[in-house]
GUMI-466683 format. One line per 2 residues: number of its first residue (from 1); for each residue x, y, z of N, C-alpha, C, O. Coordinates in Angstrom, 3 decimals, padded with zeros to 6 digits. Layout:
N
NUM = X,Y,Z,X,Y,Z,X,Y,Z,X,Y,Z  ... .
This chain:
145
1 = 000.843,-001.175,000.000,000.000,000.000,000.000,000.888,001.238,000.000,001.971,001.243,000.586  000.419,002.274,-000.657,001.182,003.528,-000.726,000.820,004.441,000.446,-000.341,004.564,000.835 .
3 = 001.850,005.070,000.986,001.687,006.069,002.035,002.417,007.327,001.586,003.543,007.266,001.093  001.765,008.455,001.764,002.363,009.738,001.427,002.937,010.321,002.714,002.225,010.499,003.702 .
5 = 004.217,010.612,002.686,004.900,011.150,003.856,005.271,012.598,003.552,006.035,012.874,002.627  004.731,013.495,004.326,005.001,014.921,004.155,006.068,015.314,005.174,005.873,015.171,006.381 .
7 = 007.177,015.801,004.677,008.292,016.161,005.557,008.315,017.656,005.832,008.382,018.465,004.907  008.261,018.018,007.108,008.268,019.422,007.519,009.566,019.739,008.241,010.139,018.879,008.910 .
9 = 010.025,020.968,008.106,011.247,021.398,008.782,011.076,022.832,009.257,010.237,023.577,008.751  011.884,023.201,010.237,011.909,024.571,010.745,013.009,025.317,009.983,014.195,025.027,010.140 .
11 = 012.601,026.265,009.172,013.545,026.983,008.302,014.646,027.675,009.111,015.801,027.700,008.685  014.301,028.233,010.267,015.309,028.925,011.075,016.376,027.949,011.570,017.564,028.270,011.576 .
13 = 015.940,026.749,011.987,016.916,025.753,012.441,017.795,025.292,011.278,019.001,025.104,011.441  017.187,025.112,010.107,017.942,024.686,008.932,018.982,025.744,008.562,020.138,025.418,008.290 .
15 = 018.570,026.997,008.555,019.497,028.076,008.194,020.603,028.267,009.226,021.670,028.787,008.901  020.356,027.848,010.472,021.371,027.982,011.520,022.439,026.890,011.428,023.483,026.991,012.071 .
17 = 022.186,025.854,010.637,023.167,024.774,010.485,024.334,025.257,009.624,024.167,026.089,008.733  025.508,024.719,009.910,026.655,025.017,009.058,026.499,024.217,007.765,025.689,023.294,007.687 .
19 = 027.276,024.580,006.765,027.242,023.836,005.505,027.615,022.377,005.743,027.020,021.475,005.155  028.586,022.154,006.591,029.026,020.797,006.912,027.897,019.997,007.582,027.696,018.824,007.267 .
21 = 027.173,020.626,008.492,026.045,019.950,009.159,024.933,019.626,008.160,024.353,018.541,008.190  024.649,020.586,007.277,023.614,020.344,006.253,024.035,019.205,005.327,023.228,018.330,005.013 .
23 = 025.293,019.213,004.888,025.774,018.147,004.010,025.678,016.788,004.695,025.272,015.806,004.074  026.049,016.727,005.973,025.968,015.464,006.720,024.519,014.995,006.813,024.233,013.807,006.659 .
25 = 023.608,015.931,007.065,022.193,015.576,007.144,021.703,015.036,005.800,021.068,013.983,005.745  021.999,015.758,004.719,021.558,015.304,003.398,022.143,013.932,003.062,021.445,013.065,002.537 .
27 = 023.417,013.743,003.366,024.046,012.459,003.068,023.361,011.325,003.818,023.090,010.276,003.232  023.078,011.517,005.098,022.408,010.472,005.891,021.000,010.209,005.369,020.583,009.056,005.259 .
29 = 020.272,011.262,005.049,018.898,011.107,004.571,018.860,010.407,003.210,018.043,009.513,002.986  019.742,010.818,002.313,019.752,010.214,000.978,020.245,008.774,001.024,019.823,007.945,000.217 .
31 = 021.126,008.477,001.954,021.560,007.092,002.139,020.377,006.231,002.600,020.218,005.096,002.152  019.558,006.774,003.491,018.382,006.027,003.941,017.381,005.875,002.798,016.764,004.820,002.654 .
33 = 017.216,006.907,001.993,016.337,006.797,000.826,016.821,005.683,-000.104,016.010,004.943,-000.662  018.147,005.562,-000.273,018.706,004.460,-001.075,018.338,003.112,-000.461,018.022,002.165,-001.182 .
35 = 018.376,003.026,000.857,017.989,001.806,001.573,016.516,001.472,001.284,016.175,000.316,001.035  015.651,002.494,001.320,014.230,002.274,001.010,014.073,001.757,-000.419,013.298,000.834,-000.667 .
37 = 014.808,002.352,-001.355,014.757,001.911,-002.761,015.188,000.451,-002.893,014.511,-000.355,-003.531  016.311,000.130,-002.287,016.884,-001.212,-002.398,015.957,-002.280,-001.827,016.025,-003.442,-002.227 .
39 = 015.099,-001.894,-000.900,014.209,-002.853,-000.257,012.767,-002.761,-000.740,011.867,-003.339,-000.131  012.548,-002.033,-001.838,011.222,-001.971,-002.446,010.201,-001.114,-001.728,008.998,-001.277,-001.933 .
41 = 010.669,-000.201,-000.887,009.735,000.651,-000.135,009.646,002.072,-000.682,008.847,002.870,-000.193  010.450,002.397,-001.684,010.488,003.749,-002.250,009.497,003.836,-003.397,009.616,003.101,-004.377 .
43 = 008.525,004.723,-003.285,007.571,004.936,-004.366,007.789,006.255,-005.074,007.112,006.545,-006.061  008.721,007.060,-004.588,009.005,008.346,-005.197,009.150,009.412,-004.133,008.853,009.189,-002.959 .
45 = 009.602,010.551,-004.552,009.748,011.650,-003.612,010.333,012.865,-004.298,011.024,012.756,-005.311  010.054,013.996,-003.744,010.561,015.260,-004.286,010.750,016.251,-003.153,009.952,016.309,-002.218 .
47 = 011.807,017.021,-003.251,011.988,018.163,-002.360,011.166,019.319,-002.931,010.862,019.352,-004.123  010.822,020.234,-002.084,010.065,021.411,-002.516,010.909,022.660,-002.326,011.710,022.746,-001.395 .
49 = 010.726,023.618,-003.207,011.350,024.920,-002.999,010.655,025.585,-001.818,009.606,025.125,-001.367  011.239,026.658,-001.326,010.725,027.331,-000.138,009.307,027.857,-000.296,008.829,028.054,-001.413 .
51 = 008.643,028.080,000.822,007.256,028.542,000.789,007.089,029.894,000.106,005.994,030.217,-000.356  008.165,030.696,000.034,008.060,031.986,-000.643,007.826,031.816,-002.143,007.448,032.774,-002.817 .
53 = 008.044,030.615,-002.672,007.802,030.352,-004.097,006.404,029.782,-004.346,006.010,029.565,-005.492  005.656,029.541,-003.261,004.348,028.893,-003.376,003.296,029.841,-003.935,003.387,031.061,-003.796 .
55 = 002.323,029.257,-004.555,001.145,029.971,-005.031,-000.056,029.139,-004.607,-000.138,027.959,-004.948  -000.979,029.727,-003.876,-002.155,029.024,-003.387,-003.346,029.387,-004.263,-003.612,030.564,-004.504 .
57 = -004.061,028.372,-004.739,-005.243,028.583,-005.580,-006.501,028.276,-004.791,-006.532,027.342,-003.990  -007.531,029.063,-005.020,-008.843,028.825,-004.412,-009.909,029.307,-005.388,-009.599,029.928,-006.405 .
59 = -011.146,029.020,-005.073,-012.273,029.405,-005.918,-013.026,030.517,-005.208,-013.560,030.305,-004.119  -013.076,031.691,-005.805,-013.766,032.830,-005.194,-014.565,033.560,-006.255,-014.066,033.848,-007.343 .
61 = -015.795,033.853,-005.927,-016.663,034.627,-006.809,-016.718,034.041,-008.222,-016.698,034.778,-009.207  -016.787,032.712,-008.311,-016.949,032.058,-009.594,-015.707,031.959,-010.449,-015.795,031.640,-011.635 .
63 = -014.536,032.231,-009.860,-013.312,032.085,-010.652,-012.152,031.713,-009.743,-012.249,031.783,-008.518  -011.042,031.312,-010.379,-009.852,030.935,-009.635,-009.165,032.192,-009.115,-008.951,033.157,-009.848 .
65 = -008.828,032.153,-007.836,-008.083,033.251,-007.212,-006.742,032.693,-006.755,-006.668,031.553,-006.297  -005.694,033.476,-006.874,-004.373,033.039,-006.441,-003.857,033.959,-005.346,-004.132,035.159,-005.331 .
67 = -003.106,033.367,-004.435,-002.475,034.105,-003.345,-001.028,033.655,-003.265,-000.752,032.456,-003.320  -000.107,034.586,-003.138,001.296,034.220,-002.989,001.513,033.522,-001.653,000.865,033.841,-000.655 .
69 = 002.431,032.570,-001.653,002.839,031.911,-000.419,001.928,030.779,-000.002,000.935,030.485,-000.668  002.275,030.142,001.110,001.476,029.019,001.597,000.149,029.505,002.159,000.002,030.676,002.510 .
71 = -000.803,028.608,002.240,-002.137,028.950,002.738,-002.091,029.285,004.220,-002.733,030.238,004.661  -001.336,028.507,004.994,-001.271,028.715,006.443,000.123,029.170,006.847,001.124,028.679,006.326 .
73 = 000.178,030.093,007.761,001.462,030.519,008.307,001.789,029.607,009.481,001.044,029.558,010.460  002.896,028.887,009.387,003.307,027.980,010.443,004.806,028.083,010.642,005.530,028.562,009.769 .
75 = 005.260,027.632,011.789,006.697,027.606,012.061,007.368,026.577,011.158,008.411,026.848,010.563  006.761,025.386,011.060,007.312,024.340,010.211,006.825,024.534,008.783,005.671,024.893,008.550 .
77 = 007.715,024.293,007.836,007.379,024.422,006.424,007.466,023.057,005.760,008.321,022.237,006.097  006.570,022.828,004.812,006.611,021.587,004.052,007.849,021.612,003.177,008.009,022.506,002.346 .
79 = 008.724,020.635,003.360,009.987,020.622,002.637,010.045,019.595,001.528,010.885,019.687,000.632  009.142,018.601,001.583,009.164,017.584,000.544,008.151,016.490,000.816,007.529,016.432,001.876 .
81 = 008.007,015.627,-000.175,007.109,014.485,-000.043,007.881,013.217,-000.379,008.831,013.232,-001.162  007.456,012.141,000.223,008.033,010.839,-000.048,006.863,009.881,-000.188,005.979,009.852,000.669 .
83 = 006.847,009.105,-001.245,005.824,008.081,-001.423,006.454,006.769,-000.979,007.477,006.342,-001.514  005.840,006.149,-000.012,006.388,004.966,000.628,005.511,003.763,000.321,004.285,003.862,000.350 .
85 = 006.128,002.641,000.030,005.415,001.372,-000.125,005.572,000.614,001.184,006.689,000.284,001.582  004.453,000.335,001.860,004.501,-000.371,003.140,003.290,-001.295,003.260,002.276,-001.099,002.590 .
87 = 003.412,-002.297,004.118,002.313,-003.259,004.314,001.082,-002.603,004.919,-000.046,-002.869,004.503  001.311,-001.741,005.908,000.219,-001.085,006.630,000.794,000.148,007.330,001.981,000.449,007.201 .
89 = -000.053,000.853,008.067,000.390,002.088,008.722,001.510,001.807,009.731,002.454,002.590,009.834  001.416,000.711,010.467,002.469,000.390,011.429,003.815,000.204,010.731,004.847,000.653,011.230 .
91 = 003.800,-000.454,009.588,005.030,-000.652,008.820,005.545,000.692,008.311,006.749,000.946,008.352  004.645,001.556,007.832,005.043,002.892,007.366,005.683,003.689,008.501,006.698,004.357,008.298 .
93 = 005.096,003.620,009.685,005.649,004.325,010.848,007.028,003.762,011.191,007.953,004.511,011.506  007.154,002.440,011.128,008.443,001.809,011.415,009.508,002.293,010.432,010.624,002.617,010.838 .
95 = 009.168,002.343,009.140,010.135,002.762,008.121,010.509,004.235,008.268,011.692,004.575,008.267  009.530,005.095,008.392,009.821,006.529,008.498,010.414,006.865,009.858,011.180,007.820,009.987 .
97 = 010.061,006.081,010.873,010.636,006.289,012.204,012.150,006.118,012.226,012.811,006.582,013.155  012.704,005.462,011.219,014.153,005.276,011.115,014.811,006.328,010.221,016.031,006.326,010.061 .
99 = 014.010,007.228,009.637,014.579,008.218,008.711,015.421,009.213,009.496,014.950,009.791,010.475  016.664,009.414,009.071,017.559,010.327,009.793,017.038,011.758,009.888,017.434,012.487,010.797 .
101 = 016.169,012.177,008.985,015.660,013.562,009.041,015.000,013.848,010.387,015.016,014.987,010.854  014.423,012.826,011.013,013.779,013.035,012.314,014.786,013.482,013.365,014.460,014.281,014.243 .
103 = 016.005,012.970,013.277,017.010,013.328,014.280,017.481,014.767,014.135,018.164,015.289,015.016  017.122,015.411,013.026,017.478,016.810,012.804,016.316,017.749,013.113,016.361,018.933,012.780 .
105 = 015.280,017.218,013.749,014.149,018.053,014.136,013.041,018.110,013.105,012.040,018.793,013.323  013.189,017.418,011.995,012.131,017.397,010.997,010.949,016.582,011.515,011.091,015.753,012.413 .
107 = 009.806,016.832,010.939,008.565,016.162,011.314,008.003,015.510,010.064,008.027,016.111,008.990  007.496,014.287,010.189,006.822,013.635,009.072,005.358,013.422,009.417,005.021,012.985,010.518 .
109 = 004.505,013.732,008.474,003.087,013.378,008.560,002.888,012.249,007.553,003.268,012.377,006.389  002.296,011.150,007.999,002.079,009.989,007.129,000.586,009.819,006.910,-000.198,009.801,007.859 .
111 = 000.205,009.694,005.648,-001.201,009.438,005.307,-001.274,008.324,004.276,-000.487,008.293,003.330  -002.226,007.404,004.461,-002.426,006.400,003.408,-002.890,007.108,002.138,-003.706,008.028,002.187 .
113 = -002.362,006.668,001.013,-002.823,007.219,-000.264,-004.259,006.759,-000.483,-004.605,005.620,-000.171  -005.076,007.627,-001.008,-006.463,007.270,-001.292,-006.536,006.396,-002.534,-005.852,006.652,-003.525 .
115 = -007.361,005.373,-002.477,-007.550,004.500,-003.633,-008.646,005.107,-004.503,-009.832,005.024,-004.184  -008.231,005.708,-005.588,-009.162,006.369,-006.500,-009.543,005.489,-007.682,-010.244,005.947,-008.583 .
117 = -009.094,004.228,-007.699,-009.276,003.392,-008.893,-010.741,003.215,-009.276,-011.062,003.287,-010.462  -011.637,002.989,-008.328,-013.058,002.809,-008.660,-013.684,004.128,-009.123,-014.514,004.133,-010.032 .
119 = -013.295,005.228,-008.511,-013.810,006.538,-008.904,-013.336,006.879,-010.310,-014.113,007.377,-011.124  -012.056,006.610,-010.599,-011.504,006.871,-011.934,-012.228,006.013,-012.972,-012.608,006.499,-014.037 .
121 = -012.412,004.743,-012.651,-013.075,003.833,-013.588,-014.506,004.300,-013.889,-014.921,004.320,-015.047  -015.248,004.670,-012.860,-016.623,005.139,-013.054,-016.648,006.434,-013.859,-017.512,006.608,-014.719 .
123 = -015.713,007.344,-013.591,-015.652,008.601,-014.327,-015.318,008.355,-015.794,-015.926,008.951,-016.684  -014.344,007.471,-016.045,-013.993,007.160,-017.432,-015.195,006.602,-018.182,-015.434,006.951,-019.338 .
125 = -015.946,005.737,-017.520,-017.131,005.148,-018.147,-018.169,006.230,-018.457,-018.722,006.252,-019.556  -018.437,007.120,-017.512,-019.401,008.205,-017.751,-018.946,009.090,-018.899,-019.740,009.440,-019.772 .
127 = -017.645,009.457,-018.896,-017.139,010.333,-019.946,-017.170,009.661,-021.307,-017.436,010.314,-022.316  -016.901,008.368,-021.342,-016.975,007.633,-022.600,-018.412,007.606,-023.114,-018.648,007.791,-024.308 .
129 = -019.359,007.380,-022.231,-020.776,007.362,-022.628,-021.218,008.726,-023.129,-021.940,008.823,-024.121  -020.790,009.772,-022.449,-021.164,011.124,-022.863,-020.564,011.476,-024.220,-021.188,012.189,-025.006 .
131 = -019.367,010.988,-024.501,-018.700,011.302,-025.765,-019.333,010.565,-026.940,-019.333,011.062,-028.066  -019.871,009.378,-026.672,-020.449,008.572,-027.760,-021.968,008.671,-027.831,-022.582,008.161,-028.768 .
133 = -022.566,009.316,-026.859,-024.035,009.436,-026.871,-024.463,010.369,-028.000,-023.835,011.401,-028.239  -025.546,009.992,-028.693,-026.012,010.883,-029.750,-026.496,012.203,-029.148,-027.014,012.249,-028.032 .
135 = -026.315,013.243,-029.901,-026.764,014.556,-029.444,-028.282,014.541,-029.350,-028.942,013.910,-030.175  -028.848,015.222,-028.362,-030.303,015.256,-028.255,-030.912,015.922,-029.477,-030.336,016.856,-030.034 .
137 = -032.075,015.442,-029.892,-032.692,016.034,-031.090,-033.013,017.512,-030.852,-033.403,017.924,-029.759  -032.837,018.268,-031.892,-033.187,019.690,-031.790,-034.552,019.893,-032.434,-034.901,019.268,-033.435 .
139 = -035.284,020.769,-031.831,-036.610,021.048,-032.387,-036.478,022.128,-033.435,-035.687,023.059,-033.285  -037.252,022.005,-034.495,-037.218,023.065,-035.500,-037.731,024.361,-034.863,-038.539,024.321,-033.936 .
141 = -037.277,025.470,-035.343,-037.740,026.730,-034.789,-039.249,026.855,-034.963,-039.812,026.428,-035.970  -039.872,027.433,-033.987,-041.325,027.632,-034.077,-041.623,028.882,-034.858,-041.046,029.942,-034.618 .
143 = -042.555,028.738,-035.818,-042.892,029.938,-036.592,-043.606,030.970,-035.697,-044.429,030.622,-034.850  -043.273,032.208,-035.908,-043.945,033.292,-035.169,-044.986,033.929,-036.087,-044.770,034.083,-037.290 .
145 = -046.087,034.284,-035.507,-047.111,034.899,-036.350,-046.989,036.377,-036.448,-047.789,037.019,-037.128 .
C-alpha cells in the first residue's frame, strides 16, 4: 500500500546549520532513501522549494483566485514528499521512524494514499458514454405569427 509522507522542517533551524552539518544531514537522509529503494519501499519523492515560491489557488466569486505563499502561516514548512510502499500504517511508521531527518528536528506526517481506482473507472465510463451518446434532437424553430 502507498503512504504519502510529508516532511516538515523549521527553516530557522535549517538556516542555523553550518554547511558541513547540512551536508551530513543530506548524506544520511539520501543514504536512507537508497535503503528504502533497495528494499522496495520507495515509491518516489521530491523536495520542494521554499514557501516563498508557493502559489495558493482557491475558488472565489466564480473564478480561480491566487495568493502568494502558503495557505497557512506555520513555524514548520513543508519541505518535501516521499511516497512509501509499506504493508500497513504500522510498517510505514516503522520505516519513516528510522529516517535520519527526524534526528534533525524534521517532522513527518504519514497518510495512506487514497484508492481512486473505482472513482476513476466510473468517471472514465461516464465520460466515454457522454462522448459517444447521440446529441439530443433539436426542435425546429417555431414559426412566429
